[in-house]
N, C-alpha and C positions, 0 to 999 in steps of 0.2 A: 555923656558930655564929650563934644569934640570941639577942636579949635585949630586954627592954623599955627604951625610950628615952623619957625625960621631957624636954619642952622647953616653955618658957613663951613664947608669942607676945606681942609688945607689944600692950597694950590688952585682954588677956584676963586675968581675975582669977585663975582657977584654973590649976593646972599640968595640961597635957594630956599624956596617955600614949599612945604608939604601940607596942603590944605586938608582940614578935616580928618586928621589921623585919629583912628579909634581902634578898639580891640578887634573889630571885624574887618578892618581894611588892611590892604597889603602894605607891608613895610617897604619903603623904597629900596630897590635892589641896586646898590652902588657897588658893584664888584671890584672897583679900583680903589675904594676908600681904604685909607690906612689908619684912620683914627675916628672913633665915634664916642660921643658922650651923650647919653639919653636924658640926663637931667637938663631941663625941667619937664620932660615928656611923660613922666610916670603916670600922671592922671589921665592923659589921653589914651593910654594903652589899657585903660580899665584895670590897672593894677597888675597886668601880666606882660611879660616880655615876649614879643612876637617871635614865632618860629623862624621867620625869614632872616632874622639877624645872623643865624648860623650859616647863611649862604655867602656871607662876606669873607671869602677865603683869603683875601690879601690884608686883612686887618692885622696891625701890629700892636694897637692899643685899644682897649675896650673898657669904658667906664660906665657901669650900670648902677652906680651908687646913687643914693638919695642923700641930699645935703644933711650933714649932722646937725645943722642949725634948724632945719625944718622937721626932721624925723620925730622929735619928741612931741610934736603937736598931736593930740589925740584924734583929730579929724583927718589926719594924713595917714593913709594906709601904707604898709610895706609894699614895695614893688616885688612881685612874685615871679620866680623863675621855675618853670615846670621841668620835670625830669627829662622829657624828650627834647626840650629846647637845649638844656644843658649838655645832654649827650651829643646832639648835633654840633654844638659849639666846640666841644673838645675834640671832636672827630675832624671837623672841617677847617677850623681856624689854626692851621699848622704853623703860621708865621707869628703867632701872638707872642708878644714880649711882655705886655703889661695888662693885667686884668684886675679891675677894681669892682668889688661887689659889696661895698659898705652899705649897711642897713637894707639888705635885700632878704626877702623871705626864701630861704633855701631848705625848708623843711621837707620838700619833695625829692631832694637830691639823694641818690645812692652814694655812700662814701667811696666805694671802689672807683667811681667815675672820676674822682679827683686825680687818681693815679695816671689817667690818660691825657692830662692836660699837655699842651704843646711843649715839646722838648726845648723850644727857644725861650720859654717863659722865664723872666728874671724878676718879676714883681707881681705878687699876689696879695690883695688886701681884702680881709673878711671882717672888718670892724663892725660890731653890733649887728651881725647877721642873725636873723630869726631862724632858729632851728639848728644852728651850728653846734650848740652844746649837746645836741642829741646825735647829729649826723657825723660830726668830725671827732669821733673818738680815735680814729686812725688818720693821722696826717702824714702821708708818705709821698714825698716829692723827691725821692732818690733818683739818681741817674738822669738828671734833667739839665745838666750844664748851667745850673743857676749860679750867678756871680753876685758879688757884693758882700757886705758885712752881715754876718749871721745875726747880730743883735737887731738889725733892721727888719729881719724876717720873723723874729720870735713872736709867738702868740701865747696869750693867757686864756686857756679854755678849761673850765672846771672839769669837764668830762673826758679830757684828752687822755688816752691810755697809750698811744703810740705816736712817737715823734721821730720822723726819719727824713734827713736831708743828706743821706749818704751819697758819696761819689758825685759831688758837684764841685764848684770852684769857689766856695765860700771862704771869706777871710775874716780877720778880726777875732775878738774874744767871744766866749760864751757869756751871755749876760750875767753879771754878778748878783743881780736881784731878780727873783721871779716869784710869782704868787699864783695860786689856783692850779698847781700842777701836781697835787698830791695823789692823783689817780694814775700817774704815769707808770706804765709797766715796762715799756721799751723806749730806749733812747739810742738812735743809730745815726751818728754823725761822721762815720769813718770816711777816709779818703777825700779830705778837703784841705784847706790851708789855715785852719783855725789856730790862733795863738793865745798867749796869756795863760793864766792858771785855770784849773778846774774849779768852778765856784762851789762854795760850801753847801749851798742849798741842794746840790745834786746828790750829796752824800746822806741827805736826810729823808729822801723819798721813801715812804713806808712800804710801797708795793713794787718797787723796782726789781725786775728780774733780768732784763737784758740791757747791758751797757757796752756800747761799742764806739770808742773815740779814736780808734787806731788810724795811723797814717795821717797825722796832722803835725802841728808844731807847738803842741802844748808844753808848758814848762811848770816848774814848781813841784810840790810834793802831793801825795794823796792823803786826804783826811781819813779819819776813822769812819767806817760805814755805821750808821745808826740802827739799821734794820738787819735782819738775817734772811732776806727774801731773794737775794741775787742767785742766779743760775748761770749767767754768762757775763764774763768781764774780759774785754779786749782793749788794752790801752797801748798796744805795741806800736813801735815806730813813731815815737814822739821824743820829747826832750825832758821828760819827767825825772825827778831826782829824789834823794832822801831815802828813808827806810821804807820797806814794805810794811804797811800798817798791820798790827796784830788782829784787827777785826776781820781780815781776810780769812784767818783760820777758823772764824766762827760762822762762816757762810756754809752752813751744813747742807744746803741744797745745790752748791756750786758744782757745775758740770765742766765748764771751760774757764781756764784762767790763763791769759796771755799778757805778759808784761815785757816782752822782748824788745830789744833795740831801744833802750832808754839809758838813763844815767843813774839808776837805782844803785845804792851801795849798802854795805853792812854785811854781817854774817847771817845766813839763812840756814836753819835746821830743816833738812829735807823731810825728816820723819814727821814734822808738824803737819804737813799736808795730808797725812793719813787720817786726820780728823774729818776731812772732806770725803765722806763715804761714797759720794756719787761722782767724784772727780774722774773725768774721762780724758781730758787734755790739760797738760801743764807745760807752759813755755816760759822759762826765765832767761833765755839766751841773750847774749850780747848786752850785758850791763857791767857794772863794777862790783858785782856780788861775789862773795866767797860762800859757796854752797857746801855745807858740811853733810856728807853722805853717810855718816855713821848711822847704823840701824839701831832702833830701840825695839824692845819687846812690844808685841801687839801692834806693830806698825804694818797695816795692811792697805794695799792699793788694788783691791780686787777688781775694780772697773776701769783701771787706767789703760787707755789704748795708745795715747800719744804722749811721749816724754821728750822734751827738747831742752837740753841744758848745755848748749854751746857757749864757750867762753865764760865758764862759771868757776874757774880756778879749781877744778876737780882733779885730784891726783890718783884716784882709783875708781874702779867700777862700782857704782852704788849698790849696796847690799839689797836695796828694795827690789832690784831687778830679779832677784831669785824667785819671787812669787808672781811675776807678771806673765801669766800663761797666755793672755790674749793681747799682748803688746803688738801694735801694728807699725808704729814709727818710733825710732830711737835715734836721737842726735846728741852725741857726746863730743862733737868736734871742737877743735881749738881749746883743748884743755892740757893737762900735764900728766896724762896717764902713761905710765911706762911699763916696760917688760912685756909679759905675755897676756894674751886673752885667756882668762880662766876657763876651765872646762865647763863650769856651771853656766857660763854665758852662752855656750853652744846649745843649751837646753831650753832657753827661754823663747817663747813664741815660735816654736818650730813650724807650726801650721798657720800662724797669723802674721808674723813679721814680714813686711814687704819693703820697708825703707830703713836703711841702716847707714849712719854717717859717723865714722870714727876718725875722720881725717884730722891732720894737724895735731897729732899727739906724738908719742915716742914709742909706739908699739914695735917690738922686734921679734915677733913670732911668725911662724908659717900660717897660712890661711886655710881655713875650712869653711864651707858654706852649707851648713846643715838645714838652713831654712828653706822649706819646700816652695814657698810662694814669694821668695825675695825678688823684687823688681828693680830696686835702686840701691846700689852699693857704692859708697864713697869712702875709700881708705887712703886717699892720696896724702903724701907728705908725712910718712912715718918711717920706720926702719925695718919694714917687713922683708922677710927673706924666703927663700925656697921658690918653688914653681908657681905659675898661675893656678888659681883654684879651678876646679871643675864647675863651670857655670850652670845655673838653673835655666831651663829652656824659656821661662817666662820673663827673664830679666830684660829691662829697658835701658839701664845705664850701668856701666862699670867704669869706675875711676880709681886707678891704682898707680898713678904717676908718682914720681919722686920717692921710690923705695929701692930695695936691693934685690928685686926679683930676678931669677935666672930661668933658663930652660926655654922651651918652645911654646907657641900658642897651641893649646889643645885642640884636637880635631873636633871635639864636641861643640866648639864654638859655632860650627856650621849648622847646628840644630836650633839656634836661637833665632826664631822667626820674628820676634818683636823688638830686638835690640836696636837702639837708636844712637847711642853714644858709647864708644870704647876709647878710653884714654889710658894707655899703659906707658906713656912717655917717661923718659929719664929713669930707666932701669938697666938691667944687663941681659935682656932677653935676646935670643939668637934663633937660628934656623930660618926657614923660608916663611913668607907670608902665605897663609892658606889661600888657594885659588877661590874658594867659596866666598871669601870676603869681597871679591870683586862683583859677584852677582847678587849680593844682598839687596833685597828690595826695601828693607827697613832702616838700614844704617844712614844716619845723617852726618856723623862725625867719627872719623877713624884717625887717631893720633898715636903714631908709633915712633915718634922722633926720639933721638938720643938712646938708641939701643944698638944691637949688633946683628940685625937681620941681614941676611945675604940672599943671593939668587936674584931672581927677576921680580919686578912689580907684576902683580896679577894682571893677566890680559883678558879678564872675563867681565869687565864692566858692561852690564847689559842696559838696553834702553829702558827708560822708565824708572831708573834708580833715583834715590833721594839724597845722594851725597851733596853736602854743602862744604865740608872741610875734609881734605886729605893731606896729612902731614907725615912724610916719611923722612924728614931731614935728619942728617947725621947718623946714617947707618952704613952698610956695606953693600948696597944694592948695585947690580951690574946690568949690562946689556942695554936694550932700547927702552924708550918710553912707549907704552902700549897705546895704539891708536884707538882702542876701545874707550879711552878716557873721553873721547868726543861725545859719548853717550851720557856723560854726567852733565846734563843741561842745567841743573840747579847749582852747580859747583861755584863757590865764591872764593875759596882758598885752596890753592894747590902748591905745596911746598915739597920739592924733591931735592933740595940743596944738600951739599956736603955728602955726596955719594960717589959712585964710580960709573955713572951712566955714560955710555958711549953711543952717541946717536946724533943724527942731524937735528938742527933746531926744530922743535915741533910747532911749526907755523900754523898748523891746523887747529891748535888750541885757541887761536884768535876768533874762532867761530862760537866759542862758549859765551852765551849772552849775558851771564851774570858774574863772570870771573873778575874779581877785584884784586886778588893777590896772587902773583906768580913768582915763585922763587926757584931758580934753577942753578944757582951759584955753585962753584967748586965741583964741577963734574968734567966730562970730556966731550962736551957738545961741540959741534963743528958746523960749517956751512954758512951760506949767505942768503938763503931763501927765507924771507920774512913773511911771505904770503900776503903782503899788502899791495894794493894798486891804487891808481887814482880814483877808481870807482868803488873801492871796497875799503871800509873802515874796520881795521883789525882791533881786537880786544876793546870793545866799546865801553866797558865799565872799569877798566884796569886803573888801580890806584898805586899799587906797589909792583915794581918790575925789576927783578934782580937777576942779572945774567953774568955777574962778575966771575972771574977766574975760570973761563972756558976757552975754547979755541975758535970762536965765531969770527967771521970775516965779513967784508963788504960794508955797505952803508946802511945805517939804521933809518928806515923810512920815516919821514916827518909825520905821516898820518898815524 
């Protein structure tokens, strides 16, 4: 059966007529069309959506729905979309914002193809679609810049096992009522702007294993979980409060638990987590918790790889650490740990520990680094004394600022081919700065301010280096500013203030394309050559320029 179909495109004054449209005839190729609705054309297409519709690359809105008022009639068939048509649609319609497929036969669609829908899509409607109870077991629309209120997008599908809208721009609350979701295994809604409380139905899902609601604005408390099926819980970076529910300790299959950066309160007995025999990652950081670290007999954490207890009101090293031979990350920063690092601490994770943060405590010991694969070390803001530790060659970050360290920078620092950040500022270190630090190809940040370094600034800065910050402020450095600094093409911050540098003003620094902060105050700089001319723009990105307390002369160029 064929018939003439009239349709008015937006922006076209007259009504356009497509005579005799049928399944075997070519669909009109309107490459500039921005909106198409095929109802009431479904009969003329013989029940199938034509392939040519996927050629309309400028479409922003596509409605393939059948009217909900007509679809219940038994003589009216579903409009069918074939697999190759749908695949062409999601590949070519890259500007699509709205897609309506209500009452469409989608039984031929491969579920994975839904993942490739246009990243500009903000509205998807699949109401009463034939075959969705079978094909949409996994609804994954993460990383698509979807906006709007989440409850407007929510679907009730009996067979749905995965629901993911992670990393979008969704707002509003999670719906307080939902039905037909008892088969959900995975809920991933992290990194949106969802607010309100976590609805009670979510805690009753019998098969739920993976729950990730992190990085939202959720409030209220956590209900007791009704099942023991959970393996992954991440609720970090929200505004949740109240006590940690006791049902957490009954999740015997739990592998990852992260509740960091919320407002949870109360006393937490750390040994209770030993009931979770499979726990690999535990993060309780940055709440209002008081974590009791006293050990109990038979408290074993044999599989724990990652332990984060920052800002948990801890006053001593937890006894549970004694048995953690495979620990990889340990964060006990911003606590109340005093005195020395116990000897047994130096034995844990000797071959596995690569990330250690004990900053913002009151440790007053000398430092040893027995961990062979340590990459990230943060001990800033303690009362540590003695000399700098011998670094491991594989280290990427060393932060030892705001301590009482003395002595020189060890020569072995030249063997660190992967190091990116060194911050030893605000100590009492002395001696010369090793020349090898100038020709490092890996360092991004070198912060030596507020020490007693003397001699010259290294003159070995080579081309292709990656320095972004060099801070030598408040030392006893002398002589000239090395012209090899011009090779630091990525440099954004250069602070040489409060030294004894005796040189002409380094006008050539104006050629550094990314330099934003230049501090040369309180030295012995002189001269009047600023290096600027009517045709040359010096220091194109500069935001902070401090030359005070020097011996400079002449006129500061307007440019």
